[in-house]
ROLUMKOL-501493 format. One record per atom (N, C-alpha, C): residue in one letter; x, y, z. Coordinates in steps of 0.02 Angstrom, whole numbers, plus 50000, padded with zeros to 5 digits. Example, Ala and Ser with C-alpha at 12.3 -4.5 7.8 and 13.67 -1.06 7.14 Angstrom:
2
+---------+-------+-------+-------+
: residuo :    c1 :    c2 :    c3 :
+---------+-------+-------+-------+
:       A : 50660 : 49716 : 50390 :
:       A : 50615 : 49775 : 50390 :
:       A : 50660 : 49835 : 50390 :
:       S : 50642 : 49888 : 50354 :
:       S : 50684 : 49947 : 50357 :
:       S : 50645 : 50002 : 50394 :
+---------+-------+-------+-------+
***
This chain:
136
+---------+-------+-------+-------+
: residuo :    c1 :    c2 :    c3 :
+---------+-------+-------+-------+
:       M : 50142 : 47648 : 50195 :
:       M : 50154 : 47698 : 50144 :
:       M : 50099 : 47751 : 50146 :
:       A : 50117 : 47815 : 50148 :
:       A : 50069 : 47869 : 50153 :
:       A : 50040 : 47885 : 50085 :
:       K : 49976 : 47905 : 50086 :
:       K : 49944 : 47927 : 50024 :
:       K : 49973 : 47993 : 50002 :
:       Q : 49972 : 48006 : 49938 :
:       Q : 50002 : 48067 : 49912 :
:       Q : 49963 : 48129 : 49933 :
:       N : 49896 : 48126 : 49939 :
:       N : 49856 : 48185 : 49955 :
:       N : 49862 : 48203 : 50029 :
:       E : 49892 : 48161 : 50071 :
:       E : 49900 : 48178 : 50141 :
:       E : 49958 : 48226 : 50152 :
:       S : 50008 : 48223 : 50109 :
:       S : 50065 : 48269 : 50116 :
:       S : 50047 : 48338 : 50089 :
:       Q : 50073 : 48389 : 50120 :
:       Q : 50060 : 48456 : 50098 :
:       Q : 50105 : 48474 : 50039 :
:       P : 50077 : 48504 : 49987 :
:       P : 50119 : 48525 : 49931 :
:       P : 50162 : 48585 : 49949 :
:       A : 50217 : 48595 : 49913 :
:       A : 50260 : 48653 : 49925 :
:       A : 50231 : 48716 : 49896 :
:       K : 50190 : 48709 : 49844 :
:       K : 50158 : 48765 : 49812 :
:       K : 50084 : 48747 : 49799 :
:       V : 50042 : 48799 : 49797 :
:       V : 49972 : 48788 : 49782 :
:       V : 49946 : 48850 : 49744 :
:       R : 49894 : 48840 : 49704 :
:       R : 49865 : 48895 : 49666 :
:       R : 49841 : 48950 : 49713 :
:       L : 49848 : 49012 : 49691 :
:       L : 49829 : 49070 : 49732 :
:       L : 49755 : 49068 : 49749 :
:       D : 49712 : 49053 : 49701 :
:       D : 49640 : 49053 : 49715 :
:       D : 49622 : 49001 : 49767 :
:       R : 49653 : 48943 : 49764 :
:       R : 49641 : 48890 : 49814 :
:       R : 49666 : 48911 : 49882 :
:       W : 49725 : 48943 : 49884 :
:       W : 49753 : 48964 : 49948 :
:       W : 49710 : 49017 : 49981 :
:       L : 49686 : 49066 : 49943 :
:       L : 49643 : 49118 : 49971 :
:       L : 49578 : 49089 : 49999 :
:       W : 49552 : 49038 : 49965 :
:       W : 49491 : 49005 : 49988 :
:       W : 49507 : 48964 : 50051 :
:       A : 49562 : 48927 : 50051 :
:       A : 49580 : 48885 : 50108 :
:       A : 49597 : 48928 : 50169 :
:       A : 49626 : 48988 : 50158 :
:       A : 49643 : 49033 : 50212 :
:       A : 49583 : 49074 : 50235 :
:       R : 49526 : 49062 : 50205 :
:       R : 49462 : 49093 : 50223 :
:       R : 49460 : 49169 : 50212 :
:       F : 49494 : 49192 : 50161 :
:       F : 49485 : 49262 : 50140 :
:       F : 49420 : 49269 : 50101 :
:       F : 49400 : 49215 : 50067 :
:       F : 49338 : 49216 : 50027 :
:       F : 49299 : 49152 : 50042 :
:       K : 49232 : 49157 : 50038 :
:       K : 49190 : 49100 : 50053 :
:       K : 49193 : 49046 : 50000 :
:       T : 49203 : 49065 : 49938 :
:       T : 49206 : 49016 : 49883 :
:       T : 49267 : 49030 : 49840 :
:       R : 49287 : 48979 : 49803 :
:       R : 49343 : 48988 : 49756 :
:       R : 49322 : 49036 : 49701 :
:       R : 49260 : 49034 : 49682 :
:       R : 49236 : 49079 : 49630 :
:       R : 49245 : 49152 : 49650 :
:       L : 49229 : 49168 : 49713 :
:       L : 49239 : 49236 : 49738 :
:       L : 49313 : 49254 : 49739 :
:       S : 49355 : 49207 : 49757 :
:       S : 49427 : 49222 : 49757 :
:       S : 49453 : 49233 : 49686 :
:       V : 49428 : 49195 : 49638 :
:       V : 49449 : 49205 : 49568 :
:       V : 49426 : 49273 : 49543 :
:       E : 49364 : 49293 : 49560 :
:       E : 49339 : 49358 : 49539 :
:       E : 49379 : 49415 : 49569 :
:       A : 49399 : 49408 : 49632 :
:       A : 49439 : 49460 : 49664 :
:       A : 49508 : 49465 : 49631 :
:       I : 49537 : 49407 : 49615 :
:       I : 49603 : 49407 : 49583 :
:       I : 49598 : 49439 : 49514 :
:       K : 49549 : 49418 : 49475 :
:       K : 49540 : 49447 : 49408 :
:       K : 49523 : 49521 : 49410 :
:       G : 49491 : 49542 : 49465 :
:       G : 49473 : 49613 : 49473 :
:       G : 49531 : 49656 : 49496 :
:       G : 49590 : 49627 : 49505 :
:       G : 49648 : 49665 : 49524 :
:       G : 49652 : 49681 : 49598 :
:       K : 49616 : 49643 : 49640 :
:       K : 49614 : 49657 : 49711 :
:       K : 49666 : 49616 : 49750 :
:       V : 49705 : 49574 : 49715 :
:       V : 49754 : 49532 : 49748 :
:       V : 49822 : 49541 : 49713 :
:       E : 49873 : 49549 : 49755 :
:       E : 49942 : 49554 : 49729 :
:       E : 49985 : 49504 : 49766 :
:       V : 50034 : 49476 : 49731 :
:       V : 50082 : 49431 : 49762 :
:       V : 50151 : 49462 : 49752 :
:       D : 50185 : 49476 : 49806 :
:       D : 50251 : 49508 : 49805 :
:       D : 50249 : 49574 : 49766 :
:       G : 50194 : 49612 : 49774 :
:       G : 50188 : 49677 : 49742 :
:       G : 50168 : 49677 : 49669 :
:       V : 50153 : 49619 : 49642 :
:       V : 50135 : 49613 : 49571 :
:       V : 50063 : 49586 : 49566 :
:       P : 50020 : 49616 : 49524 :
:       P : 49953 : 49588 : 49515 :
:       P : 49959 : 49516 : 49492 :
:       A : 49916 : 49474 : 49519 :
:       A : 49922 : 49402 : 49507 :
:       A : 49864 : 49376 : 49464 :
:       K : 49873 : 49313 : 49443 :
:       K : 49821 : 49276 : 49408 :
:       K : 49799 : 49219 : 49453 :
:       P : 49739 : 49192 : 49443 :
:       P : 49714 : 49139 : 49488 :
:       P : 49759 : 49077 : 49490 :
:       A : 49791 : 49060 : 49436 :
:       A : 49831 : 48998 : 49434 :
:       A : 49902 : 49008 : 49460 :
:       R : 49919 : 49068 : 49481 :
:       R : 49987 : 49080 : 49506 :
:       R : 49999 : 49039 : 49569 :
:       D : 50056 : 49008 : 49573 :
:       D : 50074 : 48968 : 49631 :
:       D : 50100 : 49014 : 49687 :
:       V : 50079 : 48999 : 49748 :
:       V : 50106 : 49034 : 49806 :
:       V : 50141 : 48982 : 49850 :
:       S : 50194 : 49003 : 49883 :
:       S : 50231 : 48959 : 49927 :
:       S : 50248 : 48998 : 49991 :
:       P : 50267 : 48964 : 50043 :
:       P : 50283 : 48998 : 50106 :
:       P : 50337 : 49051 : 50096 :
:       G : 50327 : 49107 : 50130 :
:       G : 50375 : 49162 : 50127 :
:       G : 50354 : 49218 : 50081 :
:       Q : 50306 : 49206 : 50037 :
:       Q : 50283 : 49259 : 49991 :
:       Q : 50234 : 49306 : 50026 :
:       R : 50232 : 49368 : 50002 :
:       R : 50186 : 49418 : 50029 :
:       R : 50125 : 49423 : 49983 :
:       V : 50066 : 49421 : 50013 :
:       V : 50004 : 49426 : 49976 :
:       V : 49965 : 49485 : 50004 :
:       K : 49940 : 49528 : 49959 :
:       K : 49901 : 49586 : 49978 :
:       K : 49830 : 49577 : 49950 :
:       V : 49780 : 49579 : 49993 :
:       V : 49711 : 49567 : 49974 :
:       V : 49669 : 49628 : 49995 :
:       R : 49632 : 49657 : 49947 :
:       R : 49587 : 49712 : 49962 :
:       R : 49515 : 49686 : 49962 :
:       K : 49482 : 49694 : 50019 :
:       K : 49412 : 49674 : 50026 :
:       K : 49373 : 49734 : 50053 :
:       G : 49334 : 49765 : 50010 :
:       G : 49297 : 49824 : 50030 :
:       G : 49344 : 49880 : 50049 :
:       A : 49334 : 49908 : 50108 :
:       A : 49376 : 49963 : 50131 :
:       A : 49440 : 49938 : 50164 :
:       F : 49445 : 49873 : 50175 :
:       F : 49502 : 49845 : 50212 :
:       F : 49553 : 49814 : 50165 :
:       T : 49617 : 49820 : 50185 :
:       T : 49672 : 49789 : 50148 :
:       T : 49710 : 49745 : 50196 :
:       F : 49719 : 49683 : 50177 :
:       F : 49757 : 49634 : 50216 :
:       F : 49823 : 49623 : 50181 :
:       E : 49878 : 49632 : 50217 :
:       E : 49944 : 49615 : 50190 :
:       E : 49971 : 49560 : 50235 :
:       V : 49981 : 49501 : 50205 :
:       V : 50000 : 49442 : 50244 :
:       V : 50062 : 49409 : 50213 :
:       V : 50096 : 49371 : 50255 :
:       V : 50152 : 49330 : 50233 :
:       V : 50129 : 49258 : 50237 :
:       V : 50136 : 49221 : 50182 :
:       V : 50115 : 49152 : 50180 :
:       V : 50161 : 49111 : 50225 :
:       R : 50131 : 49075 : 50273 :
:       R : 50170 : 49032 : 50317 :
:       R : 50168 : 48960 : 50293 :
:       D : 50109 : 48939 : 50267 :
:       D : 50100 : 48870 : 50246 :
:       D : 50049 : 48870 : 50190 :
:       V : 50045 : 48816 : 50153 :
:       V : 49996 : 48810 : 50099 :
:       V : 49950 : 48751 : 50113 :
:       A : 49890 : 48755 : 50085 :
:       A : 49841 : 48702 : 50093 :
:       A : 49799 : 48699 : 50030 :
:       N : 49784 : 48639 : 50008 :
:       N : 49742 : 48628 : 49949 :
:       N : 49668 : 48627 : 49967 :
:       Q : 49653 : 48609 : 50030 :
:       Q : 49584 : 48603 : 50051 :
:       Q : 49568 : 48651 : 50107 :
:       R : 49505 : 48671 : 50110 :
:       R : 49482 : 48716 : 50161 :
:       R : 49470 : 48676 : 50225 :
:       G : 49495 : 48700 : 50280 :
:       G : 49487 : 48665 : 50343 :
:       G : 49455 : 48710 : 50394 :
:       P : 49460 : 48692 : 50457 :
:       P : 49432 : 48733 : 50511 :
:       P : 49467 : 48801 : 50514 :
:       A : 49434 : 48849 : 50546 :
:       A : 49461 : 48917 : 50551 :
:       A : 49528 : 48918 : 50587 :
:       K : 49537 : 48875 : 50637 :
:       K : 49600 : 48873 : 50673 :
:       K : 49658 : 48853 : 50627 :
:       V : 49644 : 48807 : 50581 :
:       V : 49695 : 48786 : 50533 :
:       V : 49708 : 48842 : 50483 :
:       A : 49656 : 48877 : 50462 :
:       A : 49663 : 48932 : 50414 :
:       A : 49705 : 48988 : 50443 :
:       E : 49699 : 49001 : 50508 :
:       E : 49739 : 49053 : 50540 :
:       E : 49814 : 49037 : 50537 :
:       Q : 49831 : 48974 : 50535 :
:       Q : 49901 : 48953 : 50534 :
:       Q : 49933 : 48960 : 50464 :
:       L : 49892 : 48973 : 50413 :
:       L : 49918 : 48976 : 50344 :
:       L : 49952 : 49042 : 50329 :
:       Y : 49940 : 49094 : 50369 :
:       Y : 49969 : 49159 : 50355 :
:       Y : 49982 : 49198 : 50419 :
:       E : 50022 : 49250 : 50413 :
:       E : 50036 : 49296 : 50467 :
:       E : 50027 : 49366 : 50441 :
:       E : 49983 : 49404 : 50472 :
:       E : 49970 : 49472 : 50449 :
:       E : 50024 : 49519 : 50475 :
:       T : 50046 : 49565 : 50432 :
:       T : 50099 : 49611 : 50452 :
:       T : 50072 : 49662 : 50502 :
:       P : 50114 : 49687 : 50546 :
:       P : 50091 : 49737 : 50595 :
:       P : 50065 : 49801 : 50562 :
:       E : 50095 : 49820 : 50505 :
:       E : 50072 : 49880 : 50469 :
:       E : 50002 : 49870 : 50444 :
:       S : 49987 : 49810 : 50420 :
:       S : 49920 : 49795 : 50395 :
:       S : 49869 : 49797 : 50451 :
:       V : 49885 : 49770 : 50508 :
:       V : 49840 : 49771 : 50566 :
:       V : 49826 : 49843 : 50586 :
:       A : 49878 : 49885 : 50589 :
:       A : 49870 : 49955 : 50609 :
:       A : 49827 : 49993 : 50558 :
:       A : 49839 : 49981 : 50494 :
:       A : 49801 : 50015 : 50442 :
:       A : 49727 : 49995 : 50444 :
:       R : 49713 : 49930 : 50455 :
:       R : 49644 : 49908 : 50459 :
:       R : 49609 : 49937 : 50520 :
:       E : 49644 : 49942 : 50576 :
:       E : 49615 : 49971 : 50636 :
:       E : 49600 : 50045 : 50625 :
:       K : 49643 : 50080 : 50589 :
:       K : 49632 : 50151 : 50574 :
:       K : 49570 : 50160 : 50531 :
:       V : 49562 : 50118 : 50480 :
:       V : 49502 : 50121 : 50437 :
:       V : 49440 : 50106 : 50478 :
:       R : 49444 : 50055 : 50522 :
:       R : 49386 : 50037 : 50563 :
:       R : 49366 : 50095 : 50608 :
:       E : 49416 : 50130 : 50637 :
:       E : 49402 : 50187 : 50681 :
:       E : 49371 : 50244 : 50641 :
:       Q : 49394 : 50256 : 50580 :
:       Q : 49364 : 50308 : 50537 :
:       Q : 49292 : 50291 : 50522 :
:       Q : 49278 : 50228 : 50509 :
:       Q : 49209 : 50207 : 50496 :
:       Q : 49165 : 50219 : 50557 :
:       R : 49191 : 50204 : 50616 :
:       R : 49153 : 50216 : 50678 :
:       R : 49138 : 50290 : 50687 :
:       M : 49189 : 50332 : 50673 :
:       M : 49179 : 50404 : 50680 :
:       M : 49128 : 50430 : 50631 :
:       N : 49131 : 50406 : 50568 :
:       N : 49082 : 50427 : 50518 :
:       N : 49012 : 50405 : 50537 :
:       A : 49005 : 50346 : 50564 :
:       A : 48939 : 50321 : 50583 :
:       A : 48910 : 50361 : 50641 :
:       A : 48953 : 50390 : 50683 :
:       A : 48929 : 50429 : 50740 :
:       A : 48895 : 50493 : 50717 :
:       F : 48914 : 50519 : 50659 :
:       F : 48887 : 50582 : 50635 :
:       F : 48828 : 50574 : 50588 :
:       V : 48809 : 50512 : 50573 :
:       V : 48752 : 50500 : 50529 :
:       V : 48689 : 50501 : 50572 :
:       P : 48642 : 50545 : 50556 :
:       P : 48582 : 50548 : 50597 :
:       P : 48540 : 50484 : 50590 :
:       R : 48518 : 50458 : 50645 :
:       R : 48476 : 50398 : 50645 :
:       R : 48411 : 50415 : 50680 :
:       P : 48355 : 50400 : 50648 :
:       P : 48291 : 50415 : 50679 :
:       P : 48279 : 50368 : 50739 :
:       D : 48238 : 50392 : 50786 :
:       D : 48222 : 50353 : 50845 :
:       D : 48178 : 50293 : 50829 :
:       H : 48138 : 50301 : 50776 :
:       H : 48091 : 50247 : 50758 :
:       H : 48078 : 50249 : 50683 :
:       R : 48045 : 50198 : 50658 :
:       R : 48028 : 50197 : 50587 :
:       R : 47972 : 50247 : 50574 :
:       P : 47973 : 50279 : 50515 :
:       P : 47919 : 50326 : 50500 :
:       P : 47852 : 50289 : 50491 :
:       D : 47798 : 50323 : 50512 :
:       D : 47733 : 50292 : 50502 :
:       D : 47710 : 50303 : 50430 :
:       K : 47652 : 50279 : 50413 :
:       K : 47629 : 50280 : 50344 :
:       K : 47625 : 50352 : 50317 :
:       R : 47599 : 50397 : 50357 :
:       R : 47593 : 50467 : 50334 :
:       R : 47662 : 50497 : 50322 :
:       S : 47709 : 50485 : 50367 :
:       S : 47776 : 50513 : 50360 :
:       S : 47811 : 50483 : 50299 :
:       R : 47800 : 50419 : 50285 :
:       R : 47831 : 50387 : 50226 :
:       R : 47804 : 50420 : 50163 :
:       R : 47741 : 50433 : 50161 :
:       R : 47711 : 50466 : 50102 :
:       R : 47739 : 50536 : 50093 :
:       E : 47747 : 50572 : 50147 :
:       E : 47776 : 50639 : 50143 :
:       E : 47848 : 50637 : 50119 :
:       L : 47887 : 50589 : 50144 :
:       L : 47956 : 50581 : 50121 :
:       L : 47959 : 50565 : 50047 :
:       A : 47915 : 50519 : 50025 :
:       A : 47914 : 50500 : 49954 :
:       A : 47895 : 50560 : 49911 :
:       R : 47849 : 50600 : 49935 :
:       R : 47827 : 50659 : 49897 :
:       R : 47885 : 50709 : 49891 :
:       V : 47922 : 50720 : 49944 :
:       V : 47979 : 50766 : 49943 :
:       V : 48033 : 50740 : 49896 :
:       K : 48047 : 50675 : 49899 :
:       K : 48098 : 50646 : 49857 :
:       K : 48080 : 50649 : 49782 :
:       R : 48016 : 50642 : 49768 :
:       R : 47994 : 50648 : 49698 :
:       R : 47998 : 50719 : 49672 :
:       G : 48000 : 50766 : 49717 :
:       G : 48003 : 50835 : 49696 :
:       G : 47935 : 50869 : 49699 :
:       G : 47886 : 50834 : 49725 :
:       G : 47820 : 50864 : 49733 :
:       G : 47820 : 50910 : 49792 :
:       G : 47775 : 50956 : 49793 :
:       G : 47771 : 51005 : 49847 :
:       G : 47740 : 50974 : 49909 :
:       T : 47707 : 51017 : 49946 :
:       T : 47677 : 50996 : 50009 :
:       T : 47610 : 50965 : 50000 :
+---------+-------+-------+-------+
***
């Protein structure tokens, strides 16, 4: 006879699923993201205790990136990354949008001037003086 916790449930809490699928490092972070309105299930803002099941669409915003995924499987516990990858399938539109944002970030970084080396003590003092509004 198999133990009950060995079988996979048909539904699992959203915060647990996001943690198990490795979108967030801790359940606390996943709960904060959900409460902050950064997670939607089937186009509707969700609550942490909302159940998710295979076939539902979940949209997660993390920083500048947005992940839109279809739930393939559910898990109550966090496992290896290979298992977490099997819990969802990212939509092609989501992959394209994330790649576009990544490319924009690369382009923006190319135009930010970067010094060749760290400023020495004298230069740091001059920079601090200019930032304070002091003259020369």
